[in-house]
C-alpha positions as a Markdown table, in Angstrom:
| # | Residue | x | y | z |
|---|---|---|---|---|
| 1 | Met | 0.0 | -0.1 | 0.1 |
| 2 | Arg | 2.9 | 2.4 | 1.0 |
| 3 | Glu | 4.5 | 1.7 | -2.3 |
| 4 | Gln | 1.4 | 2.7 | -4.4 |
| 5 | Trp | 1.1 | 5.9 | -2.1 |
| 6 | Val | 4.8 | 6.8 | -2.9 |
| 7 | Arg | 4.5 | 6.5 | -6.3 |
| 8 | Leu | 1.6 | 9.0 | -6.3 |
| 9 | Arg | 3.7 | 11.4 | -4.2 |
| 10 | Gln | 6.7 | 11.1 | -6.8 |
| 11 | Asn | 4.3 | 11.9 | -9.6 |
| 12 | Asp | 3.1 | 14.8 | -7.6 |
| 13 | Ser | 6.7 | 16.3 | -7.4 |
| 14 | Val | 7.1 | 14.7 | -4.1 |
| 15 | Lys | 5.2 | 16.8 | -1.5 |
| 16 | Thr | 6.2 | 16.5 | 2.1 |
| 17 | Gln | 4.2 | 15.0 | 5.1 |
| 18 | Met | 3.8 | 18.5 | 6.4 |
| 19 | Phe | 2.7 | 19.9 | 3.1 |
| 20 | Tyr | -0.3 | 17.4 | 2.9 |
| 21 | Ala | -0.9 | 17.7 | 6.8 |
| 22 | Lys | -1.4 | 21.5 | 6.2 |
| 23 | Lys | -3.7 | 20.9 | 3.4 |
| 24 | Gly | -5.9 | 18.7 | 5.7 |
| 25 | Ile | -4.8 | 15.5 | 3.9 |
| 26 | Ile | -4.4 | 12.4 | 6.0 |
| 27 | Thr | -1.6 | 10.3 | 4.2 |
| 28 | Glu | -1.1 | 6.6 | 4.3 |
| 29 | Glu | 2.0 | 7.1 | 6.5 |
| 30 | Met | -0.2 | 9.1 | 9.0 |
| 31 | Arg | -2.9 | 6.4 | 9.0 |
| 32 | Tyr | -0.2 | 3.8 | 9.7 |
| 33 | Val | 1.4 | 5.7 | 12.5 |
| 34 | Ala | -2.0 | 6.5 | 14.0 |
| 35 | Glu | -2.6 | 2.6 | 14.3 |
| 36 | Val | 0.8 | 1.9 | 15.7 |
| 37 | Glu | 0.5 | 4.8 | 18.3 |
| 38 | Asn | -3.0 | 4.0 | 19.0 |
| 39 | Leu | -4.0 | 7.6 | 18.4 |
| 40 | Ser | -6.4 | 9.2 | 15.8 |
| 41 | Ala | -5.2 | 10.0 | 12.3 |
| 42 | Glu | -6.5 | 13.6 | 12.7 |
| 43 | Leu | -4.4 | 14.1 | 15.8 |
| 44 | Ile | -1.3 | 12.8 | 13.9 |
| 45 | Arg | -2.2 | 15.3 | 10.9 |
| 46 | Lys | -2.7 | 18.3 | 13.2 |
| 47 | Glu | 0.6 | 17.5 | 15.2 |
| 48 | Ile | 2.6 | 17.3 | 11.9 |
| 49 | Ala | 1.0 | 20.5 | 10.6 |
| 50 | Arg | 1.8 | 22.2 | 13.6 |
| 51 | Gly | 5.4 | 21.0 | 13.6 |
| 52 | Arg | 5.3 | 19.2 | 17.0 |
| 53 | Met | 5.6 | 15.8 | 15.1 |
| 54 | Ile | 7.4 | 14.3 | 12.1 |
| 55 | Ile | 7.1 | 11.2 | 10.1 |
| 56 | Pro | 10.7 | 10.9 | 8.4 |
| 57 | Ala | 9.8 | 8.8 | 5.5 |
| 58 | Asn | 12.0 | 9.5 | 2.2 |
| 59 | Val | 10.1 | 8.6 | -0.8 |
| 60 | Asn | 12.9 | 6.5 | -2.1 |
| 61 | His | 13.1 | 4.2 | 1.1 |
| 62 | Leu | 10.3 | 1.9 | -0.2 |
| 63 | Asn | 10.6 | -0.9 | 2.5 |
| 64 | Leu | 10.4 | 1.7 | 5.5 |
| 65 | Lys | 7.6 | 1.2 | 8.0 |
| 66 | Pro | 6.6 | 4.8 | 8.9 |
| 67 | Met | 7.1 | 6.0 | 12.6 |
| 68 | Ala | 6.5 | 9.3 | 14.4 |
| 69 | Ile | 8.8 | 11.5 | 16.6 |
| 70 | Gly | 6.7 | 14.0 | 18.6 |
| 71 | Ile | 5.4 | 14.7 | 21.9 |
| 72 | Ala | 2.1 | 13.2 | 21.2 |
| 73 | Ala | 3.9 | 9.8 | 20.4 |
| 74 | Lys | 5.5 | 7.3 | 22.4 |
| 75 | Cys | 9.3 | 8.3 | 23.1 |
| 76 | Lys | 11.3 | 6.8 | 20.5 |
| 77 | Ile | 15.1 | 6.0 | 20.5 |
| 78 | Asn | 17.9 | 6.2 | 17.7 |
| 79 | Ala | 20.9 | 3.8 | 17.3 |
| 80 | Asn | 24.1 | 5.2 | 15.9 |
| 81 | Ile | 25.9 | 2.7 | 13.6 |
| 82 | Gly | 28.8 | 3.4 | 11.1 |
| 83 | Ser | 32.2 | 2.5 | 9.9 |
| 84 | Ser | 35.4 | 4.2 | 10.5 |
| 85 | Ala | 38.9 | 4.7 | 8.6 |
| 86 | Leu | 39.9 | 1.6 | 10.7 |
| 87 | Ala | 36.8 | -0.7 | 10.2 |
| 88 | Ser | 34.8 | -0.4 | 7.1 |
| 89 | Asp | 32.8 | -3.4 | 6.1 |
| 90 | Pro | 29.4 | -3.0 | 4.8 |
| 91 | Ala | 28.6 | -6.5 | 6.3 |
| 92 | Leu | 29.4 | -5.3 | 9.5 |
| 93 | Glu | 27.0 | -2.4 | 9.3 |
| 94 | Val | 24.3 | -4.6 | 8.1 |
| 95 | Glu | 24.7 | -6.8 | 11.0 |
| 96 | Lys | 24.4 | -3.7 | 13.4 |
| 97 | Val | 21.2 | -2.7 | 11.5 |
| 98 | Lys | 19.8 | -6.1 | 12.3 |
| 99 | Ile | 20.7 | -6.0 | 15.9 |
| 100 | Ser | 19.3 | -2.5 | 16.0 |
| 101 | Glu | 16.0 | -3.5 | 14.7 |
| 102 | Lys | 15.8 | -6.8 | 16.6 |
| 103 | Tyr | 16.1 | -5.0 | 20.0 |
| 104 | Gly | 13.8 | -2.0 | 19.1 |
| 105 | Ala | 15.6 | 0.9 | 17.6 |
| 106 | Asp | 13.1 | 3.3 | 16.1 |
| 107 | Thr | 15.5 | 4.9 | 13.7 |
| 108 | Ile | 19.2 | 4.3 | 12.9 |
| 109 | Met | 21.8 | 6.9 | 11.9 |
| 110 | Asp | 24.4 | 5.8 | 9.7 |
| 111 | Leu | 27.7 | 7.8 | 10.9 |
| 112 | Ser | 30.2 | 6.2 | 8.4 |
| 113 | Thr | 33.5 | 7.9 | 7.9 |
| 114 | Gly | 35.6 | 5.3 | 6.4 |
| 115 | Gly | 35.3 | 2.9 | 3.3 |
| 116 | Asp | 33.0 | 3.2 | 0.4 |
| 117 | Leu | 30.2 | 5.4 | 2.0 |
| 118 | Asp | 27.8 | 5.2 | -0.6 |
| 119 | Ala | 28.0 | 1.5 | -0.9 |
| 120 | Ile | 27.5 | 1.0 | 2.9 |
| 121 | Arg | 24.8 | 3.5 | 3.1 |
| 122 | Lys | 23.0 | 1.5 | 0.1 |
| 123 | Glu | 23.4 | -1.6 | 2.1 |
| 124 | Val | 22.1 | -0.1 | 5.2 |
| 125 | Ile | 19.0 | 1.3 | 3.6 |
| 126 | Ala | 18.3 | -1.9 | 1.8 |
| 127 | Asn | 18.2 | -3.8 | 4.9 |
| 128 | Ala | 16.3 | -1.3 | 7.3 |
| 129 | Ser | 12.8 | -0.8 | 7.8 |
| 130 | Val | 13.3 | 2.0 | 10.1 |
| 131 | Pro | 14.2 | 5.4 | 8.9 |
| 132 | Ile | 17.9 | 6.0 | 8.3 |
| 133 | Gly | 19.5 | 9.4 | 9.2 |
| 134 | Thr | 23.1 | 10.6 | 8.3 |
| 135 | Val | 25.3 | 13.5 | 8.9 |
| 136 | Pro | 26.2 | 14.7 | 5.3 |
| 137 | Met | 29.3 | 16.4 | 6.6 |
| 138 | Tyr | 31.0 | 13.3 | 7.3 |
| 139 | Gln | 30.8 | 12.1 | 3.5 |
| 140 | Ile | 31.5 | 15.8 | 2.3 |
| 141 | Leu | 34.8 | 15.6 | 4.2 |
| 142 | His | 35.4 | 12.1 | 3.1 |
| 143 | Asp | 35.0 | 13.0 | -0.6 |
| 144 | Ile | 37.5 | 15.9 | -0.5 |
| 145 | Asn | 40.2 | 13.9 | 1.3 |
| 146 | Asn | 39.5 | 15.4 | 4.7 |
| 147 | Lys | 40.9 | 18.8 | 3.5 |
| 148 | Val | 38.0 | 20.9 | 5.2 |
| 149 | Glu | 39.4 | 24.0 | 3.5 |
| 150 | Asp | 38.3 | 22.5 | 0.1 |
| 151 | Leu | 34.5 | 22.4 | 1.1 |
| 152 | Thr | 32.3 | 24.3 | -1.1 |
| 153 | Ile | 28.5 | 24.9 | -1.0 |
| 154 | Glu | 28.2 | 23.1 | -4.5 |
| 155 | Lys | 30.1 | 20.0 | -3.1 |
| 156 | Met | 28.2 | 20.1 | 0.1 |
| 157 | Leu | 24.7 | 20.4 | -2.0 |
| 158 | Glu | 25.7 | 17.5 | -4.2 |
| 159 | Val | 26.3 | 15.2 | -1.6 |
| 160 | Ile | 23.2 | 16.1 | 0.2 |
| 161 | Glu | 21.3 | 15.3 | -2.8 |
| 162 | Arg | 23.1 | 12.2 | -3.4 |
| 163 | Gln | 22.2 | 10.8 | -0.1 |
| 164 | Ala | 18.5 | 11.9 | -0.4 |
| 165 | Gln | 18.4 | 10.0 | -3.7 |
| 166 | Gln | 19.7 | 6.9 | -1.9 |
| 167 | Gly | 16.7 | 7.1 | 0.5 |
| 168 | Val | 18.1 | 8.9 | 3.7 |
| 169 | Ser | 15.0 | 10.0 | 5.7 |
| 170 | Tyr | 16.7 | 12.7 | 8.0 |
| 171 | Phe | 19.8 | 14.7 | 7.9 |
| 172 | Thr | 21.7 | 16.3 | 10.8 |
| 173 | Ile | 23.1 | 19.5 | 9.5 |
| 174 | His | 25.1 | 21.9 | 11.6 |
| 175 | Ala | 23.6 | 25.2 | 10.4 |
| 176 | Gly | 23.0 | 26.9 | 13.8 |
| 177 | Phe | 26.7 | 27.4 | 14.7 |
| 178 | Leu | 27.5 | 30.9 | 13.6 |
| 179 | Leu | 30.9 | 32.6 | 13.2 |
| 180 | Arg | 30.0 | 35.0 | 15.9 |
| 181 | Phe | 29.6 | 32.4 | 18.4 |
| 182 | Met | 33.4 | 31.6 | 18.5 |
| 183 | Pro | 34.2 | 33.7 | 21.4 |
| 184 | Phe | 31.8 | 31.9 | 23.5 |
| 185 | Val | 33.5 | 28.6 | 22.7 |
| 186 | Ala | 36.8 | 30.0 | 24.0 |
| 187 | Lys | 35.4 | 30.2 | 27.6 |
| 188 | Arg | 34.6 | 26.4 | 27.7 |
| 189 | Lys | 36.5 | 23.7 | 29.3 |
| 190 | Met | 36.2 | 21.4 | 26.4 |
| 191 | Gly | 35.5 | 23.5 | 23.6 |
| 192 | Ile | 33.5 | 21.9 | 20.7 |
| 193 | Val | 32.8 | 18.0 | 21.1 |
| 194 | Ser | 30.6 | 17.8 | 18.0 |
| 195 | Arg | 32.5 | 16.2 | 15.0 |
| 196 | Gly | 30.2 | 18.2 | 12.7 |
| 197 | Gly | 30.6 | 21.4 | 14.7 |
| 198 | Ser | 34.4 | 21.2 | 14.9 |
| 199 | Leu | 34.5 | 20.9 | 11.2 |
| 200 | Met | 32.3 | 23.9 | 10.7 |
| 201 | Ala | 34.5 | 25.8 | 12.9 |
| 202 | Ala | 37.7 | 24.9 | 11.1 |
| 203 | Trp | 36.1 | 26.0 | 7.9 |
| 204 | Met | 34.8 | 29.3 | 9.3 |
| 205 | Met | 38.0 | 30.3 | 10.8 |
| 206 | His | 40.2 | 29.4 | 7.7 |
| 207 | Tyr | 37.9 | 31.6 | 5.6 |
| 208 | His | 36.5 | 33.9 | 8.3 |
| 209 | Arg | 33.2 | 33.4 | 6.6 |
| 210 | Glu | 29.7 | 32.4 | 7.7 |
| 211 | Asn | 28.8 | 28.6 | 8.2 |
| 212 | Pro | 28.1 | 27.3 | 4.7 |
| 213 | Phe | 25.2 | 25.1 | 6.0 |
| 214 | Tyr | 23.5 | 28.4 | 7.3 |
| 215 | Thr | 24.2 | 30.4 | 3.9 |
| 216 | Ala | 22.9 | 27.6 | 1.9 |
| 217 | Phe | 20.0 | 26.8 | 4.0 |
| 218 | Asp | 17.2 | 27.6 | 1.5 |
| 219 | Glu | 19.1 | 25.4 | -1.2 |
| 220 | Ile | 19.1 | 22.4 | 1.5 |
| 221 | Leu | 15.3 | 22.9 | 1.9 |
| 222 | Lys | 14.8 | 22.6 | -1.6 |
| 223 | Ile | 16.4 | 19.1 | -1.7 |
| 224 | Cys | 14.4 | 18.0 | 1.5 |
| 225 | Gln | 11.3 | 19.0 | -0.2 |
| 226 | Lys | 12.0 | 17.1 | -3.3 |
| 227 | Tyr | 12.5 | 13.8 | -1.3 |
| 228 | Asp | 10.6 | 14.4 | 1.9 |
| 229 | Val | 13.8 | 14.4 | 4.0 |
| 230 | Ala | 13.4 | 15.8 | 7.5 |
| 231 | Leu | 15.9 | 17.9 | 9.2 |
| 232 | Ser | 17.6 | 17.3 | 12.4 |
| 233 | Leu | 19.1 | 20.6 | 13.2 |
| 234 | Gly | 22.3 | 19.7 | 15.0 |
| 235 | Asp | 23.8 | 21.0 | 18.2 |
| 236 | Ser | 27.4 | 21.8 | 17.2 |
| 237 | Leu | 27.9 | 23.5 | 20.5 |
| 238 | Arg | 26.5 | 20.8 | 22.8 |
| 239 | Pro | 28.1 | 20.5 | 26.2 |
| 240 | Gly | 31.0 | 17.8 | 26.2 |
| 241 | Cys | 31.2 | 18.0 | 29.9 |
| 242 | Leu | 29.2 | 19.0 | 32.9 |
| 243 | His | 31.2 | 22.3 | 33.4 |
| 244 | Asp | 29.8 | 23.7 | 29.9 |
| 245 | Ala | 26.4 | 22.6 | 30.3 |
| 246 | Ser | 23.7 | 25.3 | 29.7 |
| 247 | Asp | 26.3 | 27.8 | 28.8 |
| 248 | Thr | 26.0 | 30.9 | 26.4 |
| 249 | Ala | 27.4 | 28.8 | 23.3 |
| 250 | Gln | 24.9 | 26.0 | 23.9 |
| 251 | Leu | 21.8 | 28.5 | 24.3 |
| 252 | Glu | 22.8 | 31.0 | 21.5 |
| 253 | Glu | 23.0 | 28.3 | 19.0 |
| 254 | Leu | 19.5 | 26.9 | 20.2 |
| 255 | Lys | 18.1 | 30.4 | 19.2 |
| 256 | Ile | 19.3 | 30.2 | 15.8 |
| 257 | Leu | 17.9 | 26.6 | 15.3 |
| 258 | Gly | 14.6 | 28.1 | 16.5 |
| 259 | Glu | 14.9 | 30.6 | 13.6 |
| 260 | Leu | 15.9 | 27.9 | 11.2 |
| 261 | Thr | 12.9 | 25.9 | 12.3 |
| 262 | Leu | 10.4 | 28.5 | 11.1 |
| 263 | Arg | 12.3 | 28.8 | 7.7 |
| 264 | Ala | 11.8 | 25.0 | 7.2 |
| 265 | Trp | 8.2 | 25.1 | 8.1 |
| 266 | Glu | 7.6 | 27.7 | 5.7 |
| 267 | Lys | 8.8 | 25.5 | 3.0 |
| 268 | Asp | 6.8 | 22.3 | 4.5 |
| 269 | Val | 10.0 | 20.7 | 5.6 |
| 270 | Gln | 10.0 | 18.6 | 8.8 |
| 271 | Val | 12.4 | 19.3 | 11.7 |
| 272 | Ile | 13.7 | 18.0 | 14.9 |
| 273 | Ile | 16.1 | 19.6 | 17.2 |
| 274 | Glu | 19.3 | 18.0 | 18.5 |
| 275 | Gly | 20.1 | 18.6 | 22.1 |
| 276 | Pro | 22.8 | 18.1 | 24.7 |
| 277 | Gly | 25.1 | 16.4 | 25.5 |
| 278 | His | 26.6 | 16.4 | 29.1 |
| 279 | Val | 24.1 | 17.9 | 31.7 |
| 280 | Pro | 23.8 | 17.6 | 35.5 |
| 281 | Leu | 20.7 | 15.9 | 36.4 |
| 282 | Asn | 19.0 | 19.2 | 38.0 |
| 283 | Gln | 19.4 | 21.1 | 34.6 |
| 284 | Ile | 17.9 | 18.6 | 32.3 |
| 285 | Glu | 14.2 | 19.7 | 33.0 |
| 286 | Arg | 15.3 | 23.5 | 32.3 |
| 287 | Asn | 17.0 | 22.5 | 29.0 |
| 288 | Met | 13.8 | 20.8 | 27.9 |
| 289 | Lys | 11.5 | 23.8 | 28.7 |
| 290 | Ile | 14.1 | 26.1 | 27.0 |
| 291 | Glu | 14.1 | 24.1 | 23.8 |
| 292 | Arg | 10.3 | 24.2 | 23.6 |
| 293 | Glu | 10.4 | 28.1 | 24.0 |
| 294 | Tyr | 13.2 | 28.7 | 21.6 |
| 295 | Cys | 12.4 | 26.1 | 19.0 |
| 296 | His | 8.6 | 26.6 | 18.8 |
| 297 | Glu | 7.9 | 22.9 | 20.4 |
| 298 | Ala | 9.6 | 21.2 | 17.5 |
| 299 | Pro | 10.5 | 17.7 | 18.6 |
| 300 | Phe | 13.6 | 17.4 | 20.9 |
| 301 | Tyr | 16.1 | 14.7 | 19.8 |
| 302 | Ile | 18.6 | 14.4 | 22.9 |
| 303 | Leu | 22.0 | 12.6 | 23.1 |
| 304 | Gly | 21.7 | 11.3 | 26.6 |
| 305 | Pro | 22.3 | 13.5 | 28.2 |
| 306 | Leu | 25.2 | 12.0 | 30.3 |
| 307 | Val | 24.6 | 13.2 | 34.0 |
| 308 | Thr | 28.2 | 12.4 | 34.9 |
| 309 | Asp | 31.6 | 12.6 | 33.2 |
| 310 | Ile | 33.2 | 9.9 | 35.1 |
| 311 | Ala | 31.5 | 6.6 | 34.0 |
| 312 | Ala | 33.9 | 5.6 | 31.1 |
| 313 | Gly | 32.8 | 2.2 | 30.0 |
| 314 | Tyr | 29.3 | 2.6 | 31.5 |
| 315 | Asp | 28.3 | 5.7 | 29.7 |
| 316 | His | 25.2 | 3.8 | 28.5 |
| 317 | Ile | 24.0 | 3.9 | 32.0 |
| 318 | Ser | 25.0 | 7.4 | 33.1 |
| 319 | Ser | 23.2 | 8.6 | 29.8 |
| 320 | Ala | 20.2 | 6.5 | 30.1 |
| 321 | Ile | 19.6 | 8.2 | 33.5 |
| 322 | Gly | 19.5 | 11.6 | 31.8 |
| 323 | Ala | 17.7 | 10.3 | 28.9 |
| 324 | Ala | 14.8 | 9.1 | 31.0 |
| 325 | Val | 14.5 | 12.5 | 32.8 |
| 326 | Gly | 14.8 | 14.3 | 29.5 |
| 327 | Gly | 12.0 | 12.0 | 28.1 |
| 328 | Trp | 9.7 | 12.5 | 31.1 |
| 329 | His | 10.0 | 16.3 | 30.6 |
| 330 | Gly | 9.3 | 16.4 | 27.0 |
| 331 | Ala | 12.2 | 14.8 | 24.7 |
| 332 | Ser | 10.6 | 13.2 | 21.8 |
| 333 | Met | 13.5 | 10.9 | 20.9 |
| 334 | Leu | 16.6 | 9.7 | 22.7 |
| 335 | Cys | 19.9 | 9.0 | 20.7 |
| 336 | Tyr | 21.4 | 6.1 | 22.5 |
| 337 | Val | 24.9 | 5.9 | 23.9 |
| 338 | Thr | 27.0 | 2.6 | 24.0 |
| 339 | Pro | 29.4 | 1.4 | 26.6 |
| 340 | Lys | 32.1 | 2.5 | 24.0 |
| 341 | Glu | 31.3 | 6.1 | 24.2 |
| 342 | His | 34.4 | 8.2 | 24.5 |
| 343 | Leu | 36.5 | 4.9 | 24.1 |
| 344 | Gly | 36.0 | 3.4 | 20.7 |
| 345 | Leu | 33.9 | 2.2 | 17.7 |
| 346 | Pro | 30.9 | 0.2 | 19.0 |
| 347 | Asn | 30.5 | -3.3 | 17.7 |
| 348 | Ala | 27.2 | -5.2 | 17.5 |
| 349 | Lys | 27.3 | -6.3 | 21.1 |
| 350 | Asp | 27.7 | -2.7 | 22.2 |
| 351 | Val | 24.9 | -1.6 | 20.1 |
| 352 | Arg | 22.8 | -4.1 | 21.9 |
| 353 | Glu | 23.6 | -2.9 | 25.3 |
| 354 | Gly | 23.1 | 0.7 | 24.1 |
| 355 | Ile | 19.6 | -0.1 | 22.8 |
| 356 | Ile | 18.3 | -1.8 | 25.8 |
| 357 | Ala | 19.5 | 0.9 | 28.0 |
| 358 | Tyr | 17.7 | 3.3 | 25.9 |
| 359 | Lys | 14.6 | 1.4 | 25.7 |
| 360 | Ile | 14.5 | 1.3 | 29.3 |
| 361 | Ala | 14.8 | 5.1 | 29.5 |
| 362 | Ala | 12.2 | 5.6 | 26.8 |
| 363 | His | 9.7 | 3.3 | 28.4 |
| 364 | Ala | 10.3 | 4.8 | 31.9 |
| 365 | Ala | 9.5 | 8.2 | 30.2 |
| 366 | Asp | 6.3 | 6.8 | 28.7 |
| 367 | Val | 5.1 | 5.7 | 32.0 |
| 368 | Ala | 6.0 | 8.9 | 33.7 |
| 369 | Arg | 4.3 | 10.9 | 31.1 |
| 370 | Gly | 1.1 | 8.6 | 31.3 |
| 371 | Arg | 1.3 | 7.4 | 27.6 |
| 372 | Lys | -1.7 | 5.2 | 26.7 |
| 373 | Gly | -0.8 | 1.6 | 27.1 |
| 374 | Ala | 2.7 | 2.1 | 28.6 |
| 375 | Ile | 2.2 | 0.9 | 32.1 |
| 376 | Glu | -0.1 | -2.0 | 31.2 |
| 377 | Lys | 3.0 | -4.1 | 30.1 |
| 378 | Asp | 4.7 | -3.5 | 33.5 |
| 379 | Asn | 1.3 | -4.6 | 35.2 |
| 380 | Ala | 1.3 | -7.7 | 32.8 |
| 381 | Met | 4.9 | -8.4 | 34.0 |
| 382 | Ser | 3.9 | -8.3 | 37.5 |
| 383 | Asp | 1.1 | -10.8 | 37.1 |
| 384 | Ala | 3.5 | -13.1 | 35.3 |
| 385 | Arg | 6.1 | -12.8 | 38.0 |
| 386 | Tyr | 3.7 | -13.4 | 40.8 |
| 387 | Ala | 2.3 | -16.5 | 38.7 |
| 388 | Phe | 5.7 | -17.8 | 38.0 |
| 389 | Asp | 5.0 | -17.6 | 34.4 |
| 390 | Trp | 8.6 | -17.5 | 33.1 |
| 391 | Asn | 7.5 | -17.7 | 29.5 |
| 392 | Lys | 5.4 | -14.9 | 29.7 |
| 393 | Gln | 8.0 | -12.9 | 31.5 |
| 394 | Phe | 10.6 | -13.6 | 28.8 |
| 395 | Glu | 8.0 | -12.3 | 26.3 |
| 396 | Leu | 7.1 | -9.1 | 28.0 |
| 397 | Cys | 10.8 | -7.9 | 28.8 |
| 398 | Leu | 12.9 | -5.8 | 26.6 |
| 399 | Asp | 15.6 | -8.3 | 25.9 |
| 400 | Pro | 14.0 | -11.9 | 26.2 |
| 401 | Asp | 17.4 | -13.4 | 25.1 |
| 402 | Arg | 19.2 | -11.8 | 28.1 |
| 403 | Ala | 16.6 | -12.7 | 30.5 |
| 404 | Lys | 16.7 | -16.5 | 29.4 |
| 405 | Glu | 20.6 | -16.5 | 29.5 |
| 406 | Tyr | 20.6 | -15.3 | 33.1 |
| 407 | His | 17.9 | -17.6 | 34.3 |
| 408 | Asp | 19.1 | -20.7 | 32.4 |
| 409 | Glu | 22.5 | -20.2 | 34.1 |
| 410 | Thr | 21.3 | -21.9 | 37.1 |
| 411 | Leu | 18.2 | -23.8 | 36.0 |
| 412 | Pro | 18.1 | -26.6 | 33.5 |
| 413 | Gln | 15.8 | -25.7 | 30.5 |
| 414 | Asp | 13.4 | -28.3 | 31.3 |
| 415 | Val | 13.0 | -27.0 | 35.0 |
| 416 | Phe | 12.5 | -23.3 | 34.5 |
| 417 | Lys | 9.1 | -23.6 | 32.7 |
| 418 | Glu | 7.4 | -24.8 | 36.0 |
| 419 | Ala | 9.8 | -23.5 | 38.8 |
| 420 | Glu | 8.2 | -21.6 | 41.5 |
| 421 | Phe | 11.3 | -19.9 | 42.5 |
| 422 | Cys | 14.5 | -18.6 | 41.1 |
| 423 | Ser | 18.1 | -19.0 | 42.1 |
| 424 | Met | 18.2 | -15.8 | 43.9 |
| 425 | Cys | 15.9 | -17.1 | 46.7 |
| 426 | Gly | 15.7 | -20.8 | 46.0 |
| 427 | Pro | 12.3 | -22.9 | 46.8 |
| 428 | Lys | 12.5 | -22.0 | 50.5 |
| 429 | Phe | 12.9 | -18.3 | 50.5 |
| 430 | Cys | 10.8 | -17.2 | 47.6 |
| 431 | Ser | 8.7 | -14.1 | 48.9 |
| 432 | Tyr | 6.2 | -14.9 | 46.4 |
| 433 | Lys | 5.4 | -18.4 | 47.5 |
| 434 | Ile | 5.4 | -17.3 | 51.1 |
| 435 | Ser | 2.8 | -14.4 | 50.2 |
| 436 | Lys | 0.7 | -16.9 | 48.6 |
| 437 | Glu | 0.6 | -19.3 | 51.4 |
| 438 | Ile | -0.1 | -16.2 | 53.8 |
| 439 | Met | -3.1 | -15.3 | 51.6 |
| 440 | Lys | -4.1 | -18.8 | 51.3 |
| 441 | Asn | -4.4 | -19.4 | 55.0 |
| 442 | Asn | -6.0 | -16.4 | 55.8 |
């Protein structure tokens, strides 16, 4: 059904989801999302028209299952994958795609920086049923042999259109970092930690000219209109440590992202806003409120935030704490962090660990916000535990494979199906059994 609808859109000069929403038209993608989210299709349409929700669905990604990012929808998570100059096998990235989808990633960003980037992206999109995002700056730099001074607007637009043609559903572009913000960066402990942001800074300082993504923003919007690519307006100046959180550099960039959001909406281009970073727990709620104010309630897409700087090797936990609080206070999508953050390129195992940490955070946020159907799953798990229904417990949990691994370590496969205890308490000290006996005798 979606393929038929996509072909109609292609014949209609490819209008965006926001274009149709503003015209009062409910698309097939909107209907599909409404069913998945258990919301009315009219509400989905209104939220997209308002800019509070997006459906990232490039018309050239035909095997895509549409999904929504927005405050009215369930909290989503993104998984980052990608090659580097040291490891660039398309098969490895496809494996990460499959792991990401198996454990519940709602979108995937291909952040490849090494190898044949077009070939890797082609395989990633062909094997993904979730939207694929990219940071075009990585390929732009790759294609000019890592000489940032050779970047031109023409090259930039050529790469962006090439990726859109392949089926990328959202781009992270670092268009809000302006030349006049450089003095703010000098006051930081850690300067610029965004790869895209640091590259933009290098180009701007080399030529003493304005950010080319900002200069060419209207041309970028034309490409997005043509293929219905959403923009993820990148936070070049996100804080990379607690010391730099909520500083002038971060917030001044956020104001520009709000201005760019309005410009994108005028052209019917869907937008999400990227957010911090490293933020102390007590500042997260304020960051969510400021984004809504500055960026006109566009969906907020946050990296973590990490609530401490000293959890190397466990940053998936440190960041999931911040992500849960951020989701509770209004973030629409959480960008996962793996245990390898700050340390190395994640492998498939790290991807799994990061995704599950963030599925926990997103679900906790949905429960806290009273999302329809969220807590019912927790209630069902409680019933299954009290009834010693191990198979039901495995079915309901976020990572059934891990739950089975841990349970089967101490109980043979043929025993766990009916055992009214686990190895923590054993058969004589199980609180559930004791509680049941008390209730039976009274």
